[in-house]
N, C-alpha and C positions, 0 to 999 in steps of 0.2 A: 394845309400848305400845299401849294402846287409845285410838283417836281417838274422843272422845265426840261423836257426830253429833247436834247440837242440832236440826237440821232434821228428821231422821228421828224423833227422840223427840217433838218438838213435833207432828209429823204424826200420830203414834200417839195422843198425848193429845187432839188435836182430833177424831180418829175416835171416841174414847171419849166425849168431850163431846157430839158430835153424837147418839150413841145416847141419852145421858142426857137431852138436850133433847127428843128425840122421846118418851121415856117421861114426862117432866114435862108435856108438852103433853097426852098422854092422861089423865094424872092430874088436872091442874088446869085443863085446857081453855084454857091460855094459855102463852106462852113467856117466858123471861127477856128483859128489855130493857136494852140498854146505851146511854146517852146521853153523847156526848162534846161538850164545849164547846171550840171552837178560837178563840183570839183572835189576830188578826194574820195575816201571810202569810209567816212564817218557813218556808223550804223544808223543813228537816228535820222540823218539826212537821207540815207538810202531808203529807209522806210517811208518817210514823208513823200519823197519823190515817187516811189512806187504807188502810194495811195493817190497822189495827184493824177498820175497817168491813168490809173484804173478808173477814177471818177470822171476824168475828162472823156475817156472812151465811152463810158456808160451814157453820158448825155449827148454823145454824137460829135464832140469836138475832134478836130485833127490834133493829135498829140505827138510831141517829139521830145526826147531827152538826149541832150548832148553831154557826154561824160569826158572829163579830163582828169589826169592824175594830179595829186596835190602839189607836185613840183612844176606844174605848167607855168609858163611865163605869163606875166600879167598882160603883156601886149597881145598875146594870142587870144586871150579871153575878150579883151576890148575890141579887137578886130572882128571877132565872131559876132559880138553884139552889134557892131556897126553894120555888118552884113545882114543880120536879122532885121535891123531897123528898116532896111530897104526892101525886104522880102514881103511881097503883097499877100502871101499865103500865111504869114505869121501875124496874128492879131495881138498876141500878148507875149511878153518875154519876162521870165522869172529866173534870177540867179539865186540858187539855194544858199542860204546862210546857215552857219558861219563859214567864212572863207579862210583859207590858209593865211598866215601872218604876212607873207610877202605880197599879198594882193590887197590893194587899197579899196576898201568897201565903198567909200564915198565916190571914188572915181568910177567904179563899176555901176553904181546906182545912177550917177549923172550921165553915163554914156548911153543908157537905155533911153530911147526917145519917150517923152512924157505920155504920148498917146498910145504907147504899147506897154506902159509901166503898170502891170496888173497888181503889183504889191502896193502901189500908192506911195512909194518912198521918194520919188524924184522931188527935188525942191519945188518945182513948178506945181506939182500935184498937192504938195503940202501947203503951199501958199494959196492955191485955189480953194482947198478945203477950209482953211482958216478965214478966207474972205467970203465964204458962202457960195462960191462958184462951182460949176460942174467939174468933177475931178474923179480920178480913181481913188478909192478909200482903202487904207490897209485892211486886209481880210479879217483879222481877228476882231478889231473894234466894230467893223461892219456886221460881223456875225453876232456880236453882243447886242448891238443896236436892234437887229431883226428879232432877237429873242425877247428883248424888253418890249418891243412893239406888239409881239404876240400876246403878251400878258396885259399890257396897258396901251391901247392904240393912241390915246390922247395924252401926251406928256407935258402939254403946256402948263406952266406954273409949278411943275414938280421940282422939288429940291433933289439934286443929284450929287453924290459924292464919289469922285474917282480916286481910288487909292493907288498911286503909282503915276509917274510923270514921264514915262519913256516915250520916245518918238514912235515906237511900234504900236503901243496900246494907249497909254494914259492921255497923251495930248490929242491924238485924233478922236478918241472916245469923247473927250470934253467938247470938241468942236461939233461932233454929231448931235450931242445932247443940247448944246446951245442953239443949234439950228431948229430944234424941236421946242424952243422957248422954255427950256429948263433953266433953273438957276443952278449953276455948276460950281462946285468947289473942288479944286485939285489938291489932293493931299499926298503925302509920301512918308517914307520911313523917318524923316527928320521933323515931321509936323509935331508941334509941342503937345497938343491935346488931341491925338488922333481918334481916341474913343469918343470924345465929345463931338468932334466933327462928324464922325460916322452916324452918331445918334440923331443928327439933324436930317439924314437922307431918306427921302421916299424911295430913292434908287441908290444902291451902292454897287459900284463895279470895282472889284478887288483885283489888281494886277501889279502887285509889288514884289512877288517872289519870296515871300516869307511864309513858311508852312503854318496854316491854321491861325493866322494873325487875328482875323476878325472873329470875335467871340459873340456869344449869344447876347450878352449885356451891352454890346456895341451897336446893336441893331434895334431900331424902334419897331413896334408891332406893325405888321402888314407892309413892311418895306419889300421891294423887289431886289434880290441880291444875285449878282452875276459874278461867278468865280472864274477868273482867267488863269489862276495859278496852276502850275503842274510841278509839284515838288516831290523828289524821291526821299522817303524817310524810312526808318526801320519798320514801320507798320505798313509800308507800301506807298503808292502814289496818293498824295493828298493835295488839296488846293490851298489857296490863301485864306479860306474861310473854314472855321470849325463847323463842319456840316451838322454833326449831331446837335450841337447847341443852337445854331442859327435856324435850323429847320423847325425848332419849337416856337419861334417868334415871327419869322418872315412870312410874307404872303406867298412868295414864290422864290425858288432857289435852284440854281444849276448844280448838278452833280459833277464830281471829278473822279474818273473820266466820264465822258458821255454827255457833257453839257456844251461848252463853247468849242471844244476841239473839232467835232464833226462839222460845225458851221464854218470854220475857217476855210476848209477845202471847198465847200459848196460856194462860198463867197468868192474864192479865187476863180471858179468857173463863171460865176455871175460877172465878175470884173472883166474876164476875157471876152464875154459876149458883149458887154457894154463898150469895150474898146473897139470891137469889130463894128458895132453899129455906128459909133462916132466916126470911125475911119471911112466906112462906106458912104455915109451921108456927106462927109467932106469931099469925097471923090465925085459924088453925084453933082 
């Protein structure tokens, strides 16, 4: 079984991005800029944002974090986003989720201009992805896609099963696999024969948020299994896949932690660079 080392693959991607940023700096005399808005003091959000800032600096991006207390008025955040939309030094805008209850997440997402939406959450980017057009793709499914392609470069004709139907992971993941000519089944916690559906998959992407749901006898021999889950349990952090069981039958499997997680931030940097390139070409 191949253990898919997300840390190593993310490190290689960051090295490639660092070279690309250097070339873009020579060509345009400026570098892509990522601005993150952090509201409140949730510890996980603070850790994520710190990691994003560190990674952005490592590859040579211009990085900025704007912090607000969790009682900030919604209009202040929306006005700041509008200001950033017009700022030529900002290539990508990310508002760290979750948001305080009094701030409308959808309104925030829709205020970010689609060509600076590095999370790929704006309805226009969602629509472009589902139509097969050029778009920003949500970072976690993009990371999963790149990990799958490392193991199997040609996905045409493969049967893929996505467990989970969220806008963040399940739906965009299905679109990326469809684009590769996979036959895609989207399943979820209410699917009647979830085990039977999973057994059909040459590729399984588990992103449903149920600890160790996918067992060894759910997976056919030599399937590629990507585990997006991060679940806190009594025995520590586990994924949506029973690692010990599935590792005995799968061709390749991501660990938790150290699989999909590191790729998410690397793909955020990739998206920022892609937004920069699209914006610079449109200016030219």
